[in-house]
C-alpha positions in Angstrom: 24.8 -47.1 68.6 27.1 -44.5 67.6 26.6 -40.7 67.5 25.9 -38.3 64.7 27.5 -39.7 61.7 26.9 -37.0 60.0 24.7 -37.8 56.7 21.6 -38.5 58.5 21.3 -42.3 58.2 19.2 -44.6 60.3 21.6 -44.7 62.8 21.4 -41.0 63.1 17.7 -40.8 63.5 17.6 -43.4 66.3 20.6 -41.5 68.1 18.6 -38.3 67.9 15.5 -39.9 69.2 13.6 -38.9 65.9 13.1 -42.7 65.6 13.2 -45.9 68.0 14.2 -49.4 67.6 11.4 -51.3 66.7 9.5 -49.0 65.3 7.1 -49.9 62.1 7.4 -48.3 59.0 5.1 -49.2 55.8 5.5 -48.9 52.0 2.1 -49.4 50.1 3.3 -50.8 46.8 1.4 -48.7 44.0 -0.7 -50.6 41.6 0.0 -53.7 43.5 -2.2 -53.8 46.2 0.5 -55.0 48.5 1.6 -53.3 52.2 5.1 -54.3 53.2 6.5 -53.4 56.9 10.0 -53.0 58.1 11.0 -52.3 61.8 14.4 -50.3 62.6 16.6 -52.0 64.3 18.8 -50.8 67.0 21.8 -51.0 64.9 20.5 -48.6 62.2 19.0 -51.2 59.9 15.6 -51.9 58.7 14.5 -55.6 59.3 12.0 -56.6 56.7 8.9 -58.8 57.9 10.5 -62.0 56.1 13.4 -61.5 58.3 16.1 -60.0 55.8 17.7 -57.0 56.8 18.9 -53.6 54.9 21.4 -51.1 56.1 19.6 -48.4 53.9 15.7 -47.7 53.2 16.5 -47.8 49.0 18.3 -50.8 49.3 15.2 -52.7 51.4 12.8 -51.1 48.8 14.6 -52.6 46.1 14.8 -56.3 47.5 11.0 -56.2 47.5 10.8 -55.1 43.4 10.5 -51.3 43.6 13.0 -50.3 41.1 14.2 -46.7 41.1 12.4 -45.4 43.7 13.8 -43.6 46.9 13.2 -45.7 50.2 13.7 -42.4 52.2 10.6 -41.0 50.5 9.0 -44.3 50.2 8.7 -45.8 54.0 6.0 -44.1 56.0 6.3 -44.3 59.7 3.1 -46.3 61.1 2.3 -44.5 64.0 1.9 -40.9 61.9 2.6 -41.4 58.2 5.9 -39.4 58.3 8.2 -40.4 55.7 11.9 -41.6 56.6 13.2 -38.8 54.4 11.0 -35.9 56.5 12.5 -37.4 59.8 16.0 -37.2 58.2 15.2 -33.4 56.8 14.2 -32.6 60.3 17.5 -34.1 61.5 19.8 -32.3 58.9 18.1 -29.2 59.5 18.9 -29.3 63.4 22.4 -29.7 62.4 22.4 -26.5 59.9 22.8 -28.9 56.7 20.8 -29.1 53.7 17.6 -31.0 53.8 19.3 -33.6 51.0 22.4 -35.0 51.5 24.8 -34.1 49.0 23.2 -30.8 48.2 24.5 -27.3 48.9 
């Protein structure tokens, strides 16, 4: 694991202590009655329950059939219901950056 990468990615959340390896995140898929789970890995990737690994939350959601859905808003931490995007916003605020990457 490396230090602050500057964009508030998953590895940055780990480095900042806002999440930890093995922590579970959930996506309750609307209209389908399906609950998907993913765990943050030490390298900042997401491991889905079926063993597939993704570098970013939106890629994981897309792989599960969620089209045009932000994984940052969709994945919720099992322990407290906070979205990955909320954690990223907190991290970016700590660094004096805009809450959403790419926005000034």
